[in-house]
N, C-alpha and C positions, 0 to 999 in steps of 0.2 A: 244718421249720426247720433248715437245714443247720448254721448257726452254733450253734444250741442243741444239736444232736446232738454237735458237736465239743466244746463246753464240758462237756456231761454226761460224755462219754467221757474227756476229759482229767481231769476231777475225780476219777473213779475211779482212773485211772492214777497221778495225782500223790499221792492219799491212800495208795495201796498202796506207792508208792515211798518216801514219807516214813516210813511205818510200818516199812518194812524197815530204815530207818536209825535207828529208835527215836524218831521224832518224831511226836507226835500232833496238833500244830498244823496248821492249813490255811493255804493261801496264796490271796490274792485276785488271781488272775491275770486277764488280759484276752485275748480273741480278737477281732482286728479285721481288716478288709480292709486290706491294705497299700497304700501309694501306687502309682500306676499304673506307675511305673518299676521296680517290684519284680515279678518273675515268680513269683507265688504267688497262691493263692486266699484264704488266711488266714494270719495271723501271730500268734504268742503270745509273751508275755514270761515265761511260766511258769518256764522254766529259770533266768532271772536272779533270780527271787524265791526259788526252791528253793535256789540256790547259797548264798544268805545263811544259810539254815537249816542246811544240811549243811556249810557252811564249805569250799566247793570252788570251782574256776573255773567260771564260768557256761557256757563252751563244753563243759566236761567233763560238767556236769549235763545240758546240752542233748543231747549225744550219747547219754547213758544213757536219757533220756526218749524220744528218737527210736528207739532199739533196742526199747523196750517198745511204742511205737506201731506199729512194723513188724510185731510179733508179734500184737498184740491188735486192731488196727483194719485188717485187710487189705481189708475190704469198704467202708471209709469213706475211708481215706487212700491215695492212689496213691503219694505220695512226701513225705517230711519231710526238711528239711535245715537246717543251722545257718546263720545269717546274722548278720553283725556281731559284736557283743560277746557274743551268746548268745541272740538271738531264734531262734525255730523257725518256719520257713516251711512251710506245709502246702499240698499239692495234693490236692484231693478227686478221687475216682473219677468218671469221666464218668457211670457208671450212677446215682450219687447225684444228679447234676444232672437226668438224664432222669426219675428217679423223682419229683423235685419238680415238674418240668414236667407230668408226667402227673397229679399231684395237682391242679395248678391247672386243667388241662383238665377234670378230673372234677368238682371241687368248685365251679368257676366263681366266682360272686360270694360264695360262702360260704367261700372259701379263707381260712384263718387264724382262723375262728370256732371257739369252744369252748363247746359246749352245757353243759358242767359249771359254767360261771359263772352260769347263769341263776337260781340260787337267791339271789343277792345283789342286793338292791334298792338302787339308787343314785338320788339326787335331785340333778340339776344345776340350780342356780338362777343365772340370768344375765340381763343387761340391767337389769331391775328399775329402770329410770329413773323418777323421779318423774313422774306424769302432769301436768306443768305446761307441756309444750311438745313439739314434734316431736323425734325422735331426731336427734342430731348424729353426726358421723363417729366420735367417740370411742365412742359407744354401738355404732356399727356394728362396730368392731373387737371389742368385747366380745361382740357377737352372733355374729360369725363364729367366734371362738374357742370360746365356749360350745356353740354348735350342733355344731361339728365334733368337739369332745371327746365330746359325747353320741353322735354317730354312730359314733365309734371304739369307745366302750365298748359300744354296742349290737352292733357287729360282733363284738366279742370275746365276746359271749354274755350280757352282763349285762342285768338287768332295769332299764332306765333310764327315768326320767321327767324331762321338762324343765319348769321352772316359772319364772314371772315373778311376783315379789313386788311388789305394787302398793301403794306408800306413799300411800294416799288419806286419811290422817289427819294432823292436826298443823297447825302454823302456816303451812306453805307452801300448804296447801289454802285457808286463810282468805285469804291474799294473792291466790291465783289467783281465787277467787270475787269478791273485791273488785275485782280488775283488770277482770274481765268486766263487773261491775256499773257501774263508772265509765265504761267505754267505751260501755255501753248508754245511760247517761244522757247522755253527750256526743253520741251519735248522735241522741238524742231532743231535742237542743237545749239541754241544761243547760250552763251555764258552770261547769265544775268542773275543777280542775287534776289532772293525772295524776301520782301519786307516783313519784319517781325509783326507789324500791326495789320497784316492782311490775313485773309481766311486760310487757315492751315490745313484743313481736312482733306482726306483722300478724295472726297466727292468733287473737289475743285479739279484735281488731276483727271478724274474720270470724265468731266465735262470737256476738258481740253482734248482728251483722247478721242472723244466722239467727234468733235469738230475736225480733227485731223483726219479721222477715218472717212468722213463725208467728203473730204477733198476740196472744201471751199477755199478760195483764195483769201488771204489775210485781209485784204482791203474790203471784202464783202461781208465780213463777219461782224455782227452786232453783238459783242461779248456780253453786254448787259442783258439784252433780250434772250440770248441763248442760255445764259446762266439761270435767269429767273424761270425760263420755260422748264428746264430740267429739274430744278429744285422744287418748283411748284408741283410738278408731276409726282415727285417723290412724296411731298407733303400730302397731296390728295390721296395717293395710294395707301400711305401709312394710316391716315385718318379713316379711310374706308375699311381697312382691316380692323380698325378699332371701333367699328360700328358708328362712325360719325360722318354724316354727310350734310353739307351746307345748302341752304336754299339760294344763297347768293354769295359770290366772291366780289367784293367791292374794291376796285383799284384806286389808290390815292392819285394816280395819274389823271383820273376822271375829274377830280376837283382842283388839282394843283397845276396841271399842265394844259389840259384841253381848254381852248378859249372860245368865247362866243363871238358873234359878229362884230362886237365892239372891241374885241381883243382882250376881254377880261375873263379870268378864270373864276371858279366858284370861291376860291380863297380870296381873290381880289374883292369880290362882291361882298363876302361875309365881313371882311375887315372894314370896308367902306360903310356897310350897314351899321356896325358898332360905332364907328367914328361919328356918323351922322346922328346916332342915337345919344351920343355923349358917354358911351360906355368904353370908348377908346380915345386916346389923345396922342398928339405928336410932341415929342420932347427929344432933344439932342439928335435930331435927324432920324429918329426911330419912331415906330408906332407902338404904343403901349396899351395893354388891356387893363382897365381900371378894376381889377378883380378884387381889390380890398373892399369895394362897395358891397360885396356879397360874401365876405368872410374869409377871403384868402389873406395870408400874412403879408403879402406885398404884391404890387402890380407887376405884370409880366410883359415881356417883349413879344409882340406879334410879328413885327418886321424890323430887321436890323438896319443900322445906318447905311450898310452897303447895299440895301435893297432886297436882301434875301429874307424870305419868310422863315419863321421858326416852326417846329413841329406843332406847337400850340395853335398857330394860325390854321394849319390843315385840320386839326381836331375841331376847331370852331366851325369850319366849313362843313366838315363831315357830320357833326351833330345837327347842324342846321339842315343839311340834306336829309338826314333821317326823319326829322319832324316834317319836312316838306313832302316826304313820301307817305305821310299819313299815319305814322306810328305815334300812338298816344303815350306809350311807356317804353323807355329804353333800359336795357339791362347790359351793363359792361362788365366783363370778367377780366381782371388784371392780376398779374403777379404782385405779391406784397411789396416788392421794391418800387412800385408805382404809387405808394401811399401818399407821397407828397404832391401828387398830381390831382388828387381827388377834389380838393377845395377849388382849384382853378376851373375844372370842368363843370363842377356844380355852379360856379359863378357864371360860366358861359351859358349854361342851360337857362339860368334865370334872366340873363341879358337877352336871350332869344325870345323871352316872353313866356317861359314855362316855369312851373314850380319845381323845387328840388324833388318833390314826390314823383315827378315824371321820369326820374332817373334813379336807377339802382346800380351802385358800383360795388361789386363783390371782389374782395381781395383774397387771394389764396396763397398759403404759405408753401415753402419748399418741401420737396420729398427727399428723404435720405434712404439709401438702400442698405440692407443688412443681409449678410449671408453667414449662416452658422454662428450667429451672435456677433460677427465682426462687421464693422462698416466697410462698404464697398466704395472705392475711389470713384468719384463722379466724372472725372475727366482725365485724359491722357496728356502726356508731354506735348503731343502734337496739337493740343487744344481741342480735340474732339470730345464732346460730352457723350455720356451713355444715352443712346437713342431710345425713343419710345418703341421703335420696331424691335430692337434687341430684347427688351423686356417682354413685349407681347409674344415674341417668338419663343421665349424661354418658359413663361408661365401661362400663356394663353390669354385671349382677350377678356374672357369673363372674370378670371381671377384678378387681372390687372385693373379692370374697371371697379370691381367691388372693393379692392384694397385702396384704390385712390379715393373712394367715397366713404371710407370707414370713419373719417373724422370731419368735423366742421371745416370749411375752407380756411378759416383764420387760425386753425391749429396746425402745427407742424406734423408731418406724417412720416413715420418710420415704416418702410416697406420691407417685409421679411420675405425674400425670394424663395427660400426653401419651404417656408410655411405655405406660401401661395401655390406650391406644386403638390402639396400633400393631398392624397385621396383619403381623407379621414375627417372625423368631426372636429378636429383641431382647426381645420381650415374653414373659416366662416362661410365662404361662398359654396364650398362643397356641402357643408352642413345644411344650408338653405336649399340648394338644388336637390339634395337627396330626399327632401320632403316630397317634392313633386314626383321624383322617380318612384318612391315608395307608394305614394297614392296611386300613381299610374298602374303599378303592379297589382294593387288591391282591386282596382277596377277591372283589369284583365281577368283576374281570378273570379270576380263576381259574375262574369259572362256565363259561367257554368251553372249558375243558379237560376232556375225558372220560377222560383217562388218569390222573387224580389220585385218591387215596383220602382220605377223611375219617375212616376207621375207625382209632381209636387203636391197636387191636390189630394192624392191618396196616401201620402206619407204622414205618419203620426209623429210630428216634431216634438210633441210633449214627452216622448220617450228619452229625449236628449236632456236629462236632468241631473246627471252626475256632476261632481265638482269639476272634473277634467273637461267634460263636454261644455259646461257653461263657460269655463275659462277660455276654451278654444274659440267659442262663438264670440265672446267679448273681444278677443284679440283680433278676430276677423273684422269686426265692426270698427275697431280702432284704425283701420285703413284710412277712413275719411278724415279722422283727426290728424293722421300723419300727413295727408295731403295738405290740410289747412296749415299745419305747422311748417311744412316745407315751403309753402308759398309765402308765409309771413316772414320767415327768416331767409328766404332765397337760398336754402341749403338742402341738397338731396341726401345728406348723410343721415337724416332722420329715417330714411327708408332702409338703409343697411341695418340700423339699430332695430327698427320695427320688424324686419324680416327675420333677424336672428331671434328676437323674442317670440315671434310667431312659430318659428321652428322649435323653440323650447316648449311652447304650449302643445304643439303637435306631438312631439316625442313623449311628453308626459301622458297625453291622451292615449297614444298608441300602446304604451306600456300597461295602462290600466284597463283599456276598453277594447275588447276584441271586436273588430268591425264585422267580419262575416260570421257572426254568431248563428246558432241554429234557429234562433227566434227571428223569423223572416221580417216582422214588423220593425224590430230593433235594428236589424241589419240594413234594412232599406233606409231608415232614418240616419244611421251612421254613414251610409254611403253618400247621402246628401251632404252631410257635414264634410266628408272627404272631398266631395266635388267643390264645395265652397272654399276649402283650403287650396285646392289646385287653382281655382279662379284667381284668388288673391295672390298666391305665390307667383303665378305666371304674370299677372298684371304688374305686381310690384317689381319683379325682376325686369320686366319689359321697360318700366319707367327708368331703370338704371342702365338700359342697353345691354342686358345680360340674358342669356338663353335659359330655357327651362327643360333640360333633357328628361325624357321619360324613362330612361334607364341609365344606370351608372355602374 
């Protein structure tokens, strides 16, 4: 990680510099890649922040820092110079770039992974749609984000499990069962009106048709179980086609219905635990969670006066169960309409004896579909939403996932269906995948050359010194920075941005630098650079659950 090496080195230099001035405070400086019109590898605002501390001109502070850099970082920085009001532009040594490229070639798809992280168990819970119908495109965005976050955390070395929480208890299950039962009776010839507040979709009719075809007698049919079975099968199949597979499907029944020897469920025990701790109290014949103690705007009901538990009670028990299974960090992915639920779940986690830092809640915004510049209606009169399956069938799994991940989760997303199908550079996923296909083609062509070497020890990497070659190696090395940023923000969209920028760098290189040149030494070096590009493209797309075709 070139950028991280620079940050670490500058931290030491700046701390020493400030201490020499009698200042023990630190400065929160940044190291960034400057705009393309600036001739530098990195730039830092450190001197401008230091100047305020030591009460001097930023350019004076910058020159003093540059003098120290020249003495202390001769193996890392080739040149440092003042820019503008006091920025410091940094040019890294070519050997630093070559070392990073060699690391990519050696570590391959393990590049950026850190084995030291494997002791931390992380549970990522996402999708968790009620089993009352097929997944729609909103669920699809959540699936793409959650699955990609899980892949990124696994690549970073963490012990990650993916879980789907199955809400198979409660009123919506009664409505589902009744919906199927009424359709069953209608298909059998009964004149019965279908309630407007029941599930309207054709899938309900199909479940009823299956039950009739199987010839079971009405008295022996468990409509709830049969409906959940069919819908869950459809959900699993749709997710598998979307390259999403869960390590565990956790049923709410396990904590809300199943009783122990004393006749208590996990929900009973969780609520009693909070009551005993003083984090819940009884009032008006109901049980209340004292969530205002931990930042919620009001206390919440856990158990109603009629004895029925709320959804919150199940969620308390579920999060308690997660921690009891040994997970140190929980990641929950929810639709943005659940924003009001965040504070109370954070309160629950703290009541269970954990820090808010043990829980990451990611809220994602809605998706709107566009075709030929016009918005696409998201639901029909029958109440059926556009399903994830229909979009995947139309544009393909790869394009669907890439487009879902183009923006940060908290940004609304406009999904252009026609653009997603284009086989051109206008389509961002095609643009990135084409890099791998083009590289693969070059490698196939290189097999005809007997004068080339594939031995890293024999390749002269010093020949990779053009502006385009340096820029491409720098972009490859930025893979690790992208990993770190994705972990910090819990957002995989940084990788779609990164891969598009990598494709830009590659295409600029390809236009200026012929790979299979007559100079065997240069061709061998450039082939190694191409190999590095393929490793990073394939690894990066793999983290997003997207394929890397070798021809297009």
